[in-house]
mmCIF file of the N, C-alpha and C atoms, coordinates in Angstrom:
data_MODEL
# 
_entry.id   MODEL 
# 
loop_
_atom_site.group_PDB 
_atom_site.id 
_atom_site.type_symbol 
_atom_site.label_atom_id 
_atom_site.label_alt_id 
_atom_site.label_comp_id 
_atom_site.label_asym_id 
_atom_site.label_entity_id 
_atom_site.label_seq_id 
_atom_site.pdbx_PDB_ins_code 
_atom_site.Cartn_x 
_atom_site.Cartn_y 
_atom_site.Cartn_z 
_atom_site.occupancy 
_atom_site.B_iso_or_equiv 
_atom_site.pdbx_formal_charge 
_atom_site.auth_seq_id 
_atom_site.auth_comp_id 
_atom_site.auth_asym_id 
_atom_site.auth_atom_id 
_atom_site.pdbx_PDB_model_num 
ATOM 1   N N  . MET A 1 1  ? -31.923 41.267 -31.904 1.00 0.00 ? 1  MET A N  1 
ATOM 2   C CA . MET A 1 1  ? -30.679 41.449 -32.625 1.00 0.00 ? 1  MET A CA 1 
ATOM 3   C C  . MET A 1 1  ? -29.768 42.401 -31.840 1.00 0.00 ? 1  MET A C  1 
ATOM 4   N N  . PRO A 1 2  ? -28.443 42.176 -31.820 1.00 0.00 ? 2  PRO A N  1 
ATOM 5   C CA . PRO A 1 2  ? -27.561 43.053 -31.048 1.00 0.00 ? 2  PRO A CA 1 
ATOM 6   C C  . PRO A 1 2  ? -27.421 44.428 -31.685 1.00 0.00 ? 2  PRO A C  1 
ATOM 7   N N  . LYS A 1 3  ? -26.955 45.350 -30.876 1.00 0.00 ? 3  LYS A N  1 
ATOM 8   C CA . LYS A 1 3  ? -26.726 46.707 -31.366 1.00 0.00 ? 3  LYS A CA 1 
ATOM 9   C C  . LYS A 1 3  ? -25.572 46.715 -32.359 1.00 0.00 ? 3  LYS A C  1 
ATOM 10  N N  . MET A 1 4  ? -25.582 47.703 -33.257 1.00 0.00 ? 4  MET A N  1 
ATOM 11  C CA . MET A 1 4  ? -24.467 47.885 -34.187 1.00 0.00 ? 4  MET A CA 1 
ATOM 12  C C  . MET A 1 4  ? -23.339 48.581 -33.439 1.00 0.00 ? 4  MET A C  1 
ATOM 13  N N  . LYS A 1 5  ? -22.110 48.138 -33.657 1.00 0.00 ? 5  LYS A N  1 
ATOM 14  C CA . LYS A 1 5  ? -20.964 48.773 -33.018 1.00 0.00 ? 5  LYS A CA 1 
ATOM 15  C C  . LYS A 1 5  ? -20.441 49.891 -33.908 1.00 0.00 ? 5  LYS A C  1 
ATOM 16  N N  . SER A 1 6  ? -20.004 50.984 -33.286 1.00 0.00 ? 6  SER A N  1 
ATOM 17  C CA . SER A 1 6  ? -19.376 52.072 -34.017 1.00 0.00 ? 6  SER A CA 1 
ATOM 18  C C  . SER A 1 6  ? -17.961 51.662 -34.382 1.00 0.00 ? 6  SER A C  1 
ATOM 19  N N  . SER A 1 7  ? -17.488 52.175 -35.503 1.00 0.00 ? 7  SER A N  1 
ATOM 20  C CA . SER A 1 7  ? -16.096 51.950 -35.888 1.00 0.00 ? 7  SER A CA 1 
ATOM 21  C C  . SER A 1 7  ? -15.215 52.875 -35.059 1.00 0.00 ? 7  SER A C  1 
ATOM 22  N N  . GLY A 1 8  ? -14.263 52.313 -34.340 1.00 0.00 ? 8  GLY A N  1 
ATOM 23  C CA . GLY A 1 8  ? -13.387 53.128 -33.488 1.00 0.00 ? 8  GLY A CA 1 
ATOM 24  C C  . GLY A 1 8  ? -12.585 54.133 -34.285 1.00 0.00 ? 8  GLY A C  1 
ATOM 25  N N  . SER A 1 9  ? -12.139 53.734 -35.480 1.00 0.00 ? 9  SER A N  1 
ATOM 26  C CA . SER A 1 9  ? -11.354 54.651 -36.301 1.00 0.00 ? 9  SER A CA 1 
ATOM 27  C C  . SER A 1 9  ? -12.218 55.820 -36.781 1.00 0.00 ? 9  SER A C  1 
ATOM 28  N N  . ALA A 1 10 ? -13.487 55.544 -37.093 1.00 0.00 ? 10 ALA A N  1 
ATOM 29  C CA . ALA A 1 10 ? -14.379 56.613 -37.550 1.00 0.00 ? 10 ALA A CA 1 
ATOM 30  C C  . ALA A 1 10 ? -14.698 57.575 -36.416 1.00 0.00 ? 10 ALA A C  1 
ATOM 31  N N  . LYS A 1 11 ? -14.844 57.051 -35.190 1.00 0.00 ? 11 LYS A N  1 
ATOM 32  C CA . LYS A 1 11 ? -15.127 57.922 -34.039 1.00 0.00 ? 11 LYS A CA 1 
ATOM 33  C C  . LYS A 1 11 ? -14.014 58.939 -33.845 1.00 0.00 ? 11 LYS A C  1 
ATOM 34  N N  . LYS A 1 12 ? -12.761 58.510 -34.110 1.00 0.00 ? 12 LYS A N  1 
ATOM 35  C CA . LYS A 1 12 ? -11.622 59.404 -33.914 1.00 0.00 ? 12 LYS A CA 1 
ATOM 36  C C  . LYS A 1 12 ? -11.497 60.429 -35.043 1.00 0.00 ? 12 LYS A C  1 
ATOM 37  N N  . ARG A 1 13 ? -11.987 60.089 -36.229 1.00 0.00 ? 13 ARG A N  1 
ATOM 38  C CA . ARG A 1 13 ? -11.720 60.924 -37.398 1.00 0.00 ? 13 ARG A CA 1 
ATOM 39  C C  . ARG A 1 13 ? -12.846 61.872 -37.785 1.00 0.00 ? 13 ARG A C  1 
ATOM 40  N N  . PHE A 1 14 ? -14.083 61.557 -37.440 1.00 0.00 ? 14 PHE A N  1 
ATOM 41  C CA . PHE A 1 14 ? -15.214 62.341 -37.914 1.00 0.00 ? 14 PHE A CA 1 
ATOM 42  C C  . PHE A 1 14 ? -16.023 62.906 -36.760 1.00 0.00 ? 14 PHE A C  1 
ATOM 43  N N  . GLU A 1 15 ? -16.710 64.031 -37.056 1.00 0.00 ? 15 GLU A N  1 
ATOM 44  C CA . GLU A 1 15 ? -17.542 64.697 -36.056 1.00 0.00 ? 15 GLU A CA 1 
ATOM 45  C C  . GLU A 1 15 ? -18.780 65.219 -36.766 1.00 0.00 ? 15 GLU A C  1 
ATOM 46  N N  . LEU A 1 16 ? -19.921 65.140 -36.104 1.00 0.00 ? 16 LEU A N  1 
ATOM 47  C CA . LEU A 1 16 ? -21.158 65.627 -36.704 1.00 0.00 ? 16 LEU A CA 1 
ATOM 48  C C  . LEU A 1 16 ? -21.341 67.114 -36.430 1.00 0.00 ? 16 LEU A C  1 
ATOM 49  N N  . THR A 1 17 ? -21.883 67.824 -37.403 1.00 0.00 ? 17 THR A N  1 
ATOM 50  C CA . THR A 1 17 ? -22.226 69.229 -37.204 1.00 0.00 ? 17 THR A CA 1 
ATOM 51  C C  . THR A 1 17 ? -23.650 69.297 -36.668 1.00 0.00 ? 17 THR A C  1 
ATOM 52  N N  . GLY A 1 18 ? -24.090 70.481 -36.336 1.00 0.00 ? 18 GLY A N  1 
ATOM 53  C CA . GLY A 1 18 ? -25.438 70.653 -35.815 1.00 0.00 ? 18 GLY A CA 1 
ATOM 54  C C  . GLY A 1 18 ? -26.507 70.285 -36.816 1.00 0.00 ? 18 GLY A C  1 
ATOM 55  N N  . SER A 1 19 ? -26.212 70.495 -38.107 1.00 0.00 ? 19 SER A N  1 
ATOM 56  C CA . SER A 1 19 ? -27.202 70.203 -39.147 1.00 0.00 ? 19 SER A CA 1 
ATOM 57  C C  . SER A 1 19 ? -27.141 68.758 -39.616 1.00 0.00 ? 19 SER A C  1 
ATOM 58  N N  . GLY A 1 20 ? -26.229 67.964 -39.048 1.00 0.00 ? 20 GLY A N  1 
ATOM 59  C CA . GLY A 1 20 ? -26.176 66.555 -39.405 1.00 0.00 ? 20 GLY A CA 1 
ATOM 60  C C  . GLY A 1 20 ? -25.144 66.197 -40.448 1.00 0.00 ? 20 GLY A C  1 
ATOM 61  N N  . ARG A 1 21 ? -24.397 67.180 -40.950 1.00 0.00 ? 21 ARG A N  1 
ATOM 62  C CA . ARG A 1 21 ? -23.308 66.879 -41.894 1.00 0.00 ? 21 ARG A CA 1 
ATOM 63  C C  . ARG A 1 21 ? -22.126 66.322 -41.109 1.00 0.00 ? 21 ARG A C  1 
ATOM 64  N N  . VAL A 1 22 ? -21.125 65.817 -41.818 1.00 0.00 ? 22 VAL A N  1 
ATOM 65  C CA . VAL A 1 22 ? -19.976 65.190 -41.167 1.00 0.00 ? 22 VAL A CA 1 
ATOM 66  C C  . VAL A 1 22 ? -18.716 65.995 -41.470 1.00 0.00 ? 22 VAL A C  1 
ATOM 67  N N  . LYS A 1 23 ? -18.009 66.387 -40.396 1.00 0.00 ? 23 LYS A N  1 
ATOM 68  C CA . LYS A 1 23 ? -16.768 67.150 -40.526 1.00 0.00 ? 23 LYS A CA 1 
ATOM 69  C C  . LYS A 1 23 ? -15.582 66.205 -40.531 1.00 0.00 ? 23 LYS A C  1 
ATOM 70  N N  . ARG A 1 24 ? -14.512 66.602 -41.231 1.00 0.00 ? 24 ARG A N  1 
ATOM 71  C CA . ARG A 1 24 ? -13.276 65.839 -41.237 1.00 0.00 ? 24 ARG A CA 1 
ATOM 72  C C  . ARG A 1 24 ? -12.088 66.793 -41.281 1.00 0.00 ? 24 ARG A C  1 
ATOM 73  N N  . LYS A 1 25 ? -10.923 66.283 -40.913 1.00 0.00 ? 25 LYS A N  1 
ATOM 74  C CA . LYS A 1 25 ? -9.699  67.061 -41.037 1.00 0.00 ? 25 LYS A CA 1 
ATOM 75  C C  . LYS A 1 25 ? -9.137  66.862 -42.430 1.00 0.00 ? 25 LYS A C  1 
ATOM 76  N N  . ARG A 1 26 ? -8.266  67.777 -42.849 1.00 0.00 ? 26 ARG A N  1 
ATOM 77  C CA . ARG A 1 26 ? -7.645  67.663 -44.160 1.00 0.00 ? 26 ARG A CA 1 
ATOM 78  C C  . ARG A 1 26 ? -6.393  66.791 -44.083 1.00 0.00 ? 26 ARG A C  1 
ATOM 79  N N  . ALA A 1 27 ? -6.094  66.119 -45.165 1.00 0.00 ? 27 ALA A N  1 
ATOM 80  C CA . ALA A 1 27 ? -4.923  65.246 -45.225 1.00 0.00 ? 27 ALA A CA 1 
ATOM 81  C C  . ALA A 1 27 ? -3.670  66.086 -45.521 1.00 0.00 ? 27 ALA A C  1 
ATOM 82  N N  . TYR A 1 28 ? -2.502  65.446 -45.481 1.00 0.00 ? 28 TYR A N  1 
ATOM 83  C CA . TYR A 1 28 ? -1.198  66.035 -45.842 1.00 0.00 ? 28 TYR A CA 1 
ATOM 84  C C  . TYR A 1 28 ? -0.722  67.097 -44.857 1.00 0.00 ? 28 TYR A C  1 
ATOM 85  N N  . HIS A 1 29 ? -1.088  66.984 -43.588 1.00 0.00 ? 29 HIS A N  1 
ATOM 86  C CA . HIS A 1 29 ? -0.630  67.974 -42.622 1.00 0.00 ? 29 HIS A CA 1 
ATOM 87  C C  . HIS A 1 29 ? 0.081   67.318 -41.441 1.00 0.00 ? 29 HIS A C  1 
ATOM 88  N N  . SER A 1 30 ? 0.614   66.102 -41.645 1.00 0.00 ? 30 SER A N  1 
ATOM 89  C CA . SER A 1 30 ? 1.201   65.399 -40.510 1.00 0.00 ? 30 SER A CA 1 
ATOM 90  C C  . SER A 1 30 ? 2.721   65.373 -40.531 1.00 0.00 ? 30 SER A C  1 
ATOM 91  N N  . HIS A 1 31 ? 3.352   65.286 -41.688 1.00 0.00 ? 31 HIS A N  1 
ATOM 92  C CA . HIS A 1 31 ? 4.819   65.253 -41.730 1.00 0.00 ? 31 HIS A CA 1 
ATOM 93  C C  . HIS A 1 31 ? 5.305   65.775 -43.076 1.00 0.00 ? 31 HIS A C  1 
ATOM 94  N N  . ILE A 1 32 ? 6.625   65.921 -43.195 1.00 0.00 ? 32 ILE A N  1 
ATOM 95  C CA . ILE A 1 32 ? 7.282   66.538 -44.361 1.00 0.00 ? 32 ILE A CA 1 
ATOM 96  C C  . ILE A 1 32 ? 6.661   67.908 -44.640 1.00 0.00 ? 32 ILE A C  1 
ATOM 97  N N  . LEU A 1 33 ? 6.670   68.745 -43.612 1.00 0.00 ? 33 LEU A N  1 
ATOM 98  C CA . LEU A 1 33 ? 6.023   70.056 -43.732 1.00 0.00 ? 33 LEU A CA 1 
ATOM 99  C C  . LEU A 1 33 ? 6.994   71.132 -44.222 1.00 0.00 ? 33 LEU A C  1 
ATOM 100 N N  . THR A 1 34 ? 8.300   70.835 -44.258 1.00 0.00 ? 34 THR A N  1 
ATOM 101 C CA . THR A 1 34 ? 9.271   71.879 -44.606 1.00 0.00 ? 34 THR A CA 1 
ATOM 102 C C  . THR A 1 34 ? 9.138   72.315 -46.052 1.00 0.00 ? 34 THR A C  1 
ATOM 103 N N  . LYS A 1 35 ? 8.783   71.400 -46.936 1.00 0.00 ? 35 LYS A N  1 
ATOM 104 C CA . LYS A 1 35 ? 8.688   71.756 -48.351 1.00 0.00 ? 35 LYS A CA 1 
ATOM 105 C C  . LYS A 1 35 ? 7.339   72.371 -48.725 1.00 0.00 ? 35 LYS A C  1 
ATOM 106 N N  . LYS A 1 36 ? 6.400   72.400 -47.784 1.00 0.00 ? 36 LYS A N  1 
ATOM 107 C CA . LYS A 1 36 ? 5.089   72.962 -48.063 1.00 0.00 ? 36 LYS A CA 1 
ATOM 108 C C  . LYS A 1 36 ? 5.066   74.427 -47.660 1.00 0.00 ? 36 LYS A C  1 
ATOM 109 N N  . SER A 1 37 ? 4.389   75.243 -48.460 1.00 0.00 ? 37 SER A N  1 
ATOM 110 C CA . SER A 1 37 ? 4.349   76.680 -48.185 1.00 0.00 ? 37 SER A CA 1 
ATOM 111 C C  . SER A 1 37 ? 3.480   76.971 -46.970 1.00 0.00 ? 37 SER A C  1 
ATOM 112 N N  . GLN A 1 38 ? 3.708   78.137 -46.366 1.00 0.00 ? 38 GLN A N  1 
ATOM 113 C CA . GLN A 1 38 ? 2.928   78.558 -45.192 1.00 0.00 ? 38 GLN A CA 1 
ATOM 114 C C  . GLN A 1 38 ? 1.443   78.608 -45.525 1.00 0.00 ? 38 GLN A C  1 
ATOM 115 N N  . LYS A 1 39 ? 1.123   79.126 -46.711 1.00 0.00 ? 39 LYS A N  1 
ATOM 116 C CA . LYS A 1 39 ? -0.281  79.248 -47.117 1.00 0.00 ? 39 LYS A CA 1 
ATOM 117 C C  . LYS A 1 39 ? -0.937  77.872 -47.195 1.00 0.00 ? 39 LYS A C  1 
ATOM 118 N N  . ARG A 1 40 ? -0.211  76.914 -47.768 1.00 0.00 ? 40 ARG A N  1 
ATOM 119 C CA . ARG A 1 40 ? -0.748  75.558 -47.900 1.00 0.00 ? 40 ARG A CA 1 
ATOM 120 C C  . ARG A 1 40 ? -0.966  74.920 -46.529 1.00 0.00 ? 40 ARG A C  1 
ATOM 121 N N  . LYS A 1 41 ? 0.014   75.074 -45.636 1.00 0.00 ? 41 LYS A N  1 
ATOM 122 C CA . LYS A 1 41 ? -0.106  74.499 -44.293 1.00 0.00 ? 41 LYS A CA 1 
ATOM 123 C C  . LYS A 1 41 ? -1.233  75.161 -43.508 1.00 0.00 ? 41 LYS A C  1 
ATOM 124 N N  . ARG A 1 42 ? -1.385  76.463 -43.670 1.00 0.00 ? 42 ARG A N  1 
ATOM 125 C CA . ARG A 1 42 ? -2.444  77.198 -42.970 1.00 0.00 ? 42 ARG A CA 1 
ATOM 126 C C  . ARG A 1 42 ? -3.812  76.713 -43.438 1.00 0.00 ? 42 ARG A C  1 
ATOM 127 N N  . ASN A 1 43 ? -3.959  76.495 -44.754 1.00 0.00 ? 43 ASN A N  1 
ATOM 128 C CA . ASN A 1 43 ? -5.237  76.026 -45.286 1.00 0.00 ? 43 ASN A CA 1 
ATOM 129 C C  . ASN A 1 43 ? -5.529  74.588 -44.892 1.00 0.00 ? 43 ASN A C  1 
ATOM 130 N N  . LEU A 1 44 ? -4.493  73.799 -44.644 1.00 0.00 ? 44 LEU A N  1 
ATOM 131 C CA . LEU A 1 44 ? -4.695  72.411 -44.227 1.00 0.00 ? 44 LEU A CA 1 
ATOM 132 C C  . LEU A 1 44 ? -5.156  72.316 -42.778 1.00 0.00 ? 44 LEU A C  1 
ATOM 133 N N  . ARG A 1 45 ? -4.955  73.382 -42.002 1.00 0.00 ? 45 ARG A N  1 
ATOM 134 C CA . ARG A 1 45 ? -5.360  73.379 -40.594 1.00 0.00 ? 45 ARG A CA 1 
ATOM 135 C C  . ARG A 1 45 ? -6.874  73.313 -40.421 1.00 0.00 ? 45 ARG A C  1 
ATOM 136 N N  . SER A 1 46 ? -7.603  73.914 -41.346 1.00 0.00 ? 46 SER A N  1 
ATOM 137 C CA . SER A 1 46 ? -9.050  74.022 -41.171 1.00 0.00 ? 46 SER A CA 1 
ATOM 138 C C  . SER A 1 46 ? -9.736  72.695 -41.480 1.00 0.00 ? 46 SER A C  1 
ATOM 139 N N  . THR A 1 47 ? -10.931 72.519 -40.946 1.00 0.00 ? 47 THR A N  1 
ATOM 140 C CA . THR A 1 47 ? -11.717 71.318 -41.224 1.00 0.00 ? 47 THR A CA 1 
ATOM 141 C C  . THR A 1 47 ? -12.612 71.578 -42.431 1.00 0.00 ? 47 THR A C  1 
ATOM 142 N N  . THR A 1 48 ? -13.138 70.511 -42.977 1.00 0.00 ? 48 THR A N  1 
ATOM 143 C CA . THR A 1 48 ? -14.049 70.621 -44.113 1.00 0.00 ? 48 THR A CA 1 
ATOM 144 C C  . THR A 1 48 ? -15.118 69.540 -43.973 1.00 0.00 ? 48 THR A C  1 
ATOM 145 N N  . LEU A 1 49 ? -16.129 69.602 -44.814 1.00 0.00 ? 49 LEU A N  1 
ATOM 146 C CA . LEU A 1 49 ? -17.197 68.605 -44.773 1.00 0.00 ? 49 LEU A CA 1 
ATOM 147 C C  . LEU A 1 49 ? -16.870 67.478 -45.753 1.00 0.00 ? 49 LEU A C  1 
ATOM 148 N N  . ILE A 1 50 ? -17.279 66.264 -45.412 1.00 0.00 ? 50 ILE A N  1 
ATOM 149 C CA . ILE A 1 50 ? -17.055 65.171 -46.350 1.00 0.00 ? 50 ILE A CA 1 
ATOM 150 C C  . ILE A 1 50 ? -18.060 65.285 -47.486 1.00 0.00 ? 50 ILE A C  1 
ATOM 151 N N  . ALA A 1 51 ? -17.765 64.635 -48.586 1.00 0.00 ? 51 ALA A N  1 
ATOM 152 C CA . ALA A 1 51 ? -18.628 64.681 -49.762 1.00 0.00 ? 51 ALA A CA 1 
ATOM 153 C C  . ALA A 1 51 ? -19.980 64.038 -49.450 1.00 0.00 ? 51 ALA A C  1 
ATOM 154 N N  . LEU A 1 52 ? -21.014 64.538 -50.089 1.00 0.00 ? 52 LEU A N  1 
ATOM 155 C CA . LEU A 1 52 ? -22.378 64.035 -49.849 1.00 0.00 ? 52 LEU A CA 1 
ATOM 156 C C  . LEU A 1 52 ? -22.498 62.544 -50.164 1.00 0.00 ? 52 LEU A C  1 
ATOM 157 N N  . VAL A 1 53 ? -21.776 62.064 -51.192 1.00 0.00 ? 53 VAL A N  1 
ATOM 158 C CA . VAL A 1 53 ? -21.886 60.653 -51.558 1.00 0.00 ? 53 VAL A CA 1 
ATOM 159 C C  . VAL A 1 53 ? -21.270 59.748 -50.495 1.00 0.00 ? 53 VAL A C  1 
ATOM 160 N N  . ASP A 1 54 ? -20.323 60.263 -49.699 1.00 0.00 ? 54 ASP A N  1 
ATOM 161 C CA . ASP A 1 54 ? -19.673 59.460 -48.663 1.00 0.00 ? 54 ASP A CA 1 
ATOM 162 C C  . ASP A 1 54 ? -20.409 59.497 -47.333 1.00 0.00 ? 54 ASP A C  1 
ATOM 163 N N  . GLU A 1 55 ? -21.342 60.435 -47.176 1.00 0.00 ? 55 GLU A N  1 
ATOM 164 C CA . GLU A 1 55 ? -22.013 60.606 -45.886 1.00 0.00 ? 55 GLU A CA 1 
ATOM 165 C C  . GLU A 1 55 ? -22.728 59.356 -45.383 1.00 0.00 ? 55 GLU A C  1 
ATOM 166 N N  . PRO A 1 56 ? -23.524 58.665 -46.213 1.00 0.00 ? 56 PRO A N  1 
ATOM 167 C CA . PRO A 1 56 ? -24.208 57.472 -45.689 1.00 0.00 ? 56 PRO A CA 1 
ATOM 168 C C  . PRO A 1 56 ? -23.228 56.421 -45.159 1.00 0.00 ? 56 PRO A C  1 
ATOM 169 N N  . ARG A 1 57 ? -22.105 56.240 -45.859 1.00 0.00 ? 57 ARG A N  1 
ATOM 170 C CA . ARG A 1 57 ? -21.121 55.248 -45.432 1.00 0.00 ? 57 ARG A CA 1 
ATOM 171 C C  . ARG A 1 57 ? -20.502 55.615 -44.087 1.00 0.00 ? 57 ARG A C  1 
ATOM 172 N N  . VAL A 1 58 ? -20.148 56.903 -43.923 1.00 0.00 ? 58 VAL A N  1 
ATOM 173 C CA . VAL A 1 58 ? -19.523 57.337 -42.682 1.00 0.00 ? 58 VAL A CA 1 
ATOM 174 C C  . VAL A 1 58 ? -20.517 57.280 -41.530 1.00 0.00 ? 58 VAL A C  1 
ATOM 175 N N  . LYS A 1 59 ? -21.756 57.656 -41.783 1.00 0.00 ? 59 LYS A N  1 
ATOM 176 C CA . LYS A 1 59 ? -22.775 57.612 -40.732 1.00 0.00 ? 59 LYS A CA 1 
ATOM 177 C C  . LYS A 1 59 ? -23.054 56.170 -40.316 1.00 0.00 ? 59 LYS A C  1 
ATOM 178 N N  . ARG A 1 60 ? -22.972 55.229 -41.255 1.00 0.00 ? 60 ARG A N  1 
ATOM 179 C CA . ARG A 1 60 ? -23.134 53.821 -40.912 1.00 0.00 ? 60 ARG A CA 1 
ATOM 180 C C  . ARG A 1 60 ? -21.958 53.361 -40.056 1.00 0.00 ? 60 ARG A C  1 
ATOM 181 N N  . MET A 1 61 ? -20.748 53.860 -40.355 1.00 0.00 ? 61 MET A N  1 
ATOM 182 C CA . MET A 1 61 ? -19.575 53.521 -39.557 1.00 0.00 ? 61 MET A CA 1 
ATOM 183 C C  . MET A 1 61 ? -19.696 54.096 -38.145 1.00 0.00 ? 61 MET A C  1 
ATOM 184 N N  . LEU A 1 62 ? -20.369 55.231 -38.017 1.00 0.00 ? 62 LEU A N  1 
ATOM 185 C CA . LEU A 1 62 ? -20.582 55.840 -36.706 1.00 0.00 ? 62 LEU A CA 1 
ATOM 186 C C  . LEU A 1 62 ? -21.796 55.258 -36.009 1.00 0.00 ? 62 LEU A C  1 
ATOM 187 N N  . ALA A 1 63 ? -22.476 54.327 -36.651 1.00 0.00 ? 63 ALA A N  1 
ATOM 188 C CA . ALA A 1 63 ? -23.673 53.649 -36.117 1.00 0.00 ? 63 ALA A CA 1 
ATOM 189 C C  . ALA A 1 63 ? -24.772 54.647 -35.778 1.00 0.00 ? 63 ALA A C  1 
ATOM 190 N N  . LEU A 1 64 ? -25.085 55.523 -36.720 1.00 0.00 ? 64 LEU A N  1 
ATOM 191 C CA . LEU A 1 64 ? -26.165 56.507 -36.521 1.00 0.00 ? 64 LEU A CA 1 
ATOM 192 C C  . LEU A 1 64 ? -27.421 56.059 -37.240 1.00 0.00 ? 64 LEU A C  1 
# 
């Protein structure tokens, strides 16, 4: 059987941590930033972990 292909979009969006969790960037930080407060924009800069229920799906997309 052939190898599973990774999803190109998932490769660009997600990264694995050392413990095997999946990191992602926060949404709402790409445009229309003038109406958003500095605090909100600063908090959107940081990365976060995806929800545990979504992890199997994302890992399958990454072909792990």
